[in-house]
GUGU-711146 format. One record per residue (C-alpha): residue in three letters; residue number from 1; x, y, z. Coordinates in steps of 0.5 Angstrom, whole numbers, plus 2048, in hexadecimal, padded with zeros to 3 digits. Each point is the difference from the previous one (the first is absolute). Example, Ala and Ser with C-alpha at 12.3 -4.5 7.8 and 13.67 -1.06 7.14 Angstrom:
2
<node><type>ALA</type><seq>1</seq><x>819</x><y>7F7</y><z>810</z></node>
<node><type>SER</type><seq>2</seq><x>802</x><y>807</y><z>7FE</z></node>
***
This chain:
88
<node><type>MET</type><seq>1</seq><x>833</x><y>799</y><z>84C</z></node>
<node><type>LEU</type><seq>2</seq><x>800</x><y>800</y><z>807</z></node>
<node><type>VAL</type><seq>3</seq><x>7FA</x><y>7FF</y><z>804</z></node>
<node><type>LYS</type><seq>4</seq><x>7FF</x><y>801</y><z>807</z></node>
<node><type>ILE</type><seq>5</seq><x>7FA</x><y>7FE</y><z>804</z></node>
<node><type>ALA</type><seq>6</seq><x>801</x><y>803</y><z>807</z></node>
<node><type>ASP</type><seq>7</seq><x>7F9</x><y>7FD</y><z>803</z></node>
<node><type>PHE</type><seq>8</seq><x>801</x><y>7F9</y><z>7FD</z></node>
<node><type>PRO</type><seq>9</seq><x>7FF</x><y>7FB</y><z>806</z></node>
<node><type>ASP</type><seq>10</seq><x>806</x><y>7FB</y><z>802</z></node>
<node><type>ASP</type><seq>11</seq><x>7FC</x><y>7FA</y><z>801</z></node>
<node><type>LEU</type><seq>12</seq><x>7FC</x><y>801</y><z>7F9</z></node>
<node><type>ALA</type><seq>13</seq><x>807</x><y>800</y><z>7FD</z></node>
<node><type>GLU</type><seq>14</seq><x>803</x><y>7FA</y><z>804</z></node>
<node><type>ALA</type><seq>15</seq><x>7F9</x><y>7FC</y><z>7FE</z></node>
<node><type>LEU</type><seq>16</seq><x>802</x><y>802</y><z>7F9</z></node>
<node><type>LYS</type><seq>17</seq><x>807</x><y>7FD</y><z>800</z></node>
<node><type>PRO</type><seq>18</seq><x>7FD</x><y>7F8</y><z>800</z></node>
<node><type>GLU</type><seq>19</seq><x>7FB</x><y>802</y><z>7FB</z></node>
<node><type>THR</type><seq>20</seq><x>804</x><y>802</y><z>7FB</z></node>
<node><type>GLY</type><seq>21</seq><x>806</x><y>7FC</y><z>801</z></node>
<node><type>THR</type><seq>22</seq><x>805</x><y>806</y><z>802</z></node>
<node><type>ARG</type><seq>23</seq><x>805</x><y>801</y><z>805</z></node>
<node><type>THR</type><seq>24</seq><x>7FF</x><y>808</y><z>801</z></node>
<node><type>ALA</type><seq>25</seq><x>7FA</x><y>804</y><z>802</z></node>
<node><type>SER</type><seq>26</seq><x>801</x><y>805</y><z>7FA</z></node>
<node><type>LYS</type><seq>27</seq><x>800</x><y>7FA</y><z>7FB</z></node>
<node><type>ALA</type><seq>28</seq><x>7FA</x><y>7FD</y><z>803</z></node>
<node><type>VAL</type><seq>29</seq><x>7FC</x><y>806</y><z>7FF</z></node>
<node><type>LEU</type><seq>30</seq><x>803</x><y>801</y><z>7F9</z></node>
<node><type>VAL</type><seq>31</seq><x>7FE</x><y>7F9</y><z>7FE</z></node>
<node><type>ALA</type><seq>32</seq><x>7F9</x><y>801</y><z>803</z></node>
<node><type>ALA</type><seq>33</seq><x>7FF</x><y>806</y><z>7FD</z></node>
<node><type>GLN</type><seq>34</seq><x>802</x><y>7FD</y><z>7F9</z></node>
<node><type>ARG</type><seq>35</seq><x>7FB</x><y>7FA</y><z>801</z></node>
<node><type>TYR</type><seq>36</seq><x>7FA</x><y>804</y><z>802</z></node>
<node><type>PRO</type><seq>37</seq><x>7FD</x><y>802</y><z>7F9</z></node>
<node><type>GLY</type><seq>38</seq><x>801</x><y>7F9</y><z>7FE</z></node>
<node><type>LEU</type><seq>39</seq><x>7FC</x><y>7FE</y><z>807</z></node>
<node><type>VAL</type><seq>40</seq><x>7FB</x><y>805</y><z>7FF</z></node>
<node><type>SER</type><seq>41</seq><x>7FE</x><y>7FD</y><z>7F9</z></node>
<node><type>GLN</type><seq>42</seq><x>800</x><y>7F9</y><z>802</z></node>
<node><type>VAL</type><seq>43</seq><x>7FC</x><y>801</y><z>806</z></node>
<node><type>LYS</type><seq>44</seq><x>7FB</x><y>804</y><z>7FB</z></node>
<node><type>ARG</type><seq>45</seq><x>800</x><y>7FA</y><z>7FC</z></node>
<node><type>GLN</type><seq>46</seq><x>7FF</x><y>7FB</y><z>805</z></node>
<node><type>GLN</type><seq>47</seq><x>7FA</x><y>804</y><z>803</z></node>
<node><type>LEU</type><seq>48</seq><x>7FD</x><y>800</y><z>7F9</z></node>
<node><type>GLU</type><seq>49</seq><x>801</x><y>7F9</y><z>800</z></node>
<node><type>ILE</type><seq>50</seq><x>7FD</x><y>7FF</y><z>807</z></node>
<node><type>SER</type><seq>51</seq><x>7FA</x><y>804</y><z>7FE</z></node>
<node><type>GLN</type><seq>52</seq><x>7FF</x><y>7FC</y><z>7F9</z></node>
<node><type>LEU</type><seq>53</seq><x>801</x><y>7F9</y><z>804</z></node>
<node><type>ARG</type><seq>54</seq><x>7FA</x><y>803</y><z>805</z></node>
<node><type>ASP</type><seq>55</seq><x>7FC</x><y>801</y><z>7FA</z></node>
<node><type>GLN</type><seq>56</seq><x>801</x><y>7F9</y><z>7FE</z></node>
<node><type>LEU</type><seq>57</seq><x>7FF</x><y>7FD</y><z>806</z></node>
<node><type>SER</type><seq>58</seq><x>7F9</x><y>804</y><z>801</z></node>
<node><type>HIS</type><seq>59</seq><x>7FE</x><y>7FE</y><z>7F9</z></node>
<node><type>MET</type><seq>60</seq><x>802</x><y>7F8</y><z>802</z></node>
<node><type>GLN</type><seq>61</seq><x>7FC</x><y>800</y><z>807</z></node>
<node><type>LEU</type><seq>62</seq><x>7FA</x><y>803</y><z>7FC</z></node>
<node><type>THR</type><seq>63</seq><x>801</x><y>7FA</y><z>7FB</z></node>
<node><type>MET</type><seq>64</seq><x>801</x><y>7FB</y><z>805</z></node>
<node><type>LYS</type><seq>65</seq><x>7FA</x><y>803</y><z>804</z></node>
<node><type>SER</type><seq>66</seq><x>7FB</x><y>7FF</y><z>7FA</z></node>
<node><type>LEU</type><seq>67</seq><x>803</x><y>7F9</y><z>7FE</z></node>
<node><type>ASN</type><seq>68</seq><x>7FF</x><y>7FE</y><z>808</z></node>
<node><type>ASN</type><seq>69</seq><x>7F8</x><y>802</y><z>7FF</z></node>
<node><type>VAL</type><seq>70</seq><x>800</x><y>7FD</y><z>7F9</z></node>
<node><type>CYS</type><seq>71</seq><x>803</x><y>7F9</y><z>803</z></node>
<node><type>ARG</type><seq>72</seq><x>7FB</x><y>801</y><z>806</z></node>
<node><type>GLN</type><seq>73</seq><x>7FA</x><y>800</y><z>7FB</z></node>
<node><type>ILE</type><seq>74</seq><x>803</x><y>7FA</y><z>7FC</z></node>
<node><type>SER</type><seq>75</seq><x>801</x><y>7FC</y><z>806</z></node>
<node><type>GLU</type><seq>76</seq><x>7F9</x><y>802</y><z>802</z></node>
<node><type>LEU</type><seq>77</seq><x>7FD</x><y>7FE</y><z>7F9</z></node>
<node><type>ALA</type><seq>78</seq><x>804</x><y>7F9</y><z>800</z></node>
<node><type>GLY</type><seq>79</seq><x>7FD</x><y>7FE</y><z>807</z></node>
<node><type>GLN</type><seq>80</seq><x>7F9</x><y>800</y><z>7FD</z></node>
<node><type>GLY</type><seq>81</seq><x>800</x><y>7F9</y><z>7FD</z></node>
<node><type>ASP</type><seq>82</seq><x>7F9</x><y>801</y><z>7FD</z></node>
<node><type>ILE</type><seq>83</seq><x>803</x><y>806</y><z>7FB</z></node>
<node><type>PHE</type><seq>84</seq><x>805</x><y>7FB</y><z>7FC</z></node>
<node><type>SER</type><seq>85</seq><x>7FB</x><y>7FA</y><z>801</z></node>
<node><type>ASP</type><seq>86</seq><x>7FD</x><y>7FD</y><z>7F9</z></node>
<node><type>PRO</type><seq>87</seq><x>7F8</x><y>802</y><z>801</z></node>
<node><type>SER</type><seq>88</seq><x>7FE</x><y>7F9</y><z>7FD</z></node>
***
């Protein structure tokens, strides 16, 4: 099948050659087009993973904030020696 793209920018075709490891502009465009669906899928998976990691980070930050408050309270209690001393 012959496909002719009249308005394809020359600089884009030249930029695709080293990215695709090809020597001709037409082959570079073909290879880029062949890789496109897989790259789109990869980007979608990575975006989902980033979203999940952000959610995990947010949860961990909340946990750390809670632990920080608890540690502060324990530290304050530990500083009060009379709480732990023997009343007799």
